[in-house]
C-alpha positions, 0 to 999 in steps of 0.5 A: 525548517528546523522547527519541523525536525522534532515533530518528524523524529517523534512521529517516526519513532512512534510510528515504528515502535507502535507497530514493532511492539504491538505486533508480537502480542497481536500474533499471540492473540491471533494464534489463540483465536486460531485466526491463521491461513496456510502459507501456500508457498511453503513445502510444509504445512505452515500456518500464518496468522492474519490480519496484521491490520490492527497493529498497522492502523495503530501505528498510523493513528498514534503517529498522525495524532502526534503530528496533529498536536503540532500542526492542527492541519485538516490534511492530517485528519483527512489522512487518518480518517481515510486510513481508518475507514479503509482498515474497517472495510478490510477488517470486514473482508478479513472476517468474512469473504465478500464479493469482488465488488465490496472493497472497491465500492466501499473504499469510495466511502474512505475517500469522502473525508478528503472531500468533506474537509476540503483538503485537496487542490483541483489543479492536477500537476504534470511534469513538462506540461504544467498544471491542468485545472479540472475542478469537477473531474478532480472530485471523480479522481479522488473517489476513484484514487483511494479504491485504486491505491487500496486495492492495488496494494492488496493485489500485490500482497501475494508473497511473504513480505512483498506488500510491506516491503513494496510500501517501504520503497514507494512511501519513502520515494513519495516522501523524498519527492515531497521534500524536493517540491519543498512541501515540508509539512506534507513530507513529515506527514507522509513519513510515518507510512514508511516507518509503519511499513518498515516495522511491519516488514520485520514480521512479514518478511520471509518466513512470515509470522503474520500476514497484513490481511485485507485490513492491513493492505487496504490501510497502507494503500488508502493512506498512500493515496490520501497522501498523494491527493492531499500533498498534490503529488498524484502523478508522482505517486502513480509513478512510484506505484507503477509495478503494483498498478501494472499487476492490477491492470494485468489481473483485471484485463485477463479476468475481465471482471472484478473478482476476489483473489480467494475465489479464483480457481486457476492459480497464476503460479505452480510449484516445482518438485523442490517447491520453487515457483513457476508460471502456470500453463493454466489458460484460465489463470489470471496474468499477474506481475509474478507470473510474468517474472516467472516466465523466464523460469522457476524462482524461489519465493525470495527471488521473486520478492527481490525482483518486485523490490527491484522494480519498485526501486526503479519506479521510485527513482523515476518518481523522484526524477519526476519530482525534480522535473516538476520542481523546475516548473515551479 
């Protein structure tokens, strides 16, 4: 246990400061290239640069390479490659708006390194019910899980700071769960995700200086999914991600098809005269988590963000409780 402390500290410091240092020059570079979009929830004409994916993937790769130097585990390679492929897919979508099916289908490719490197266990663990052996079905689960986690984080990236803030809570909850299950190496491997998200949140929080874009959101989500599979904590990871999963489910069930957010005509929220957010009355607009939060009345963007974070904290606590329940079974 003691020999793991140094790799943990070094990788977390590298993860945090790589993103913290790289993001400001990335912002300036994007500003010079005029790669910015309007912040739709600001009263004034505020333009915010995107994507922040390059700094996010740099932090992930740098920290995980250091960990690979210590442990030489295929699990680390699988997480790095999966995250990088997700970044490339997201970056393509950042530069050119693709169809709604592009990201879910393309992210299947991102899941293949986990299978090819054999860094998975086909036994699926449930709290109370124990372990279920599903060798063939589990391959399908891997193929579906990376697109789901990637697009789930992407779909909740609708307000300043929400995607990165949500990932801070969800990823650290997952790391705590791995520690409870005494999977110490995977705990260390998972920690950089939380520190990358924490560093990026500094620039993404209200008022945002940079948006993660599809490249950033898909990278965070794909890495989270890869950690869940490689660490054998799929159910716990789903519990921690529950608010974002509910958001995706509401969106898909109301739209009845996979569609790119930027291609939707009806918007789920409107603005009051003082530019607070309120739920729309447009029946063609999708139902989302934000729209449900606003059902009780208008709120500021910061208040909605905090409401989502409270839900994330609650789900994170449930995930940790689930880990304790699984620990009892071991």
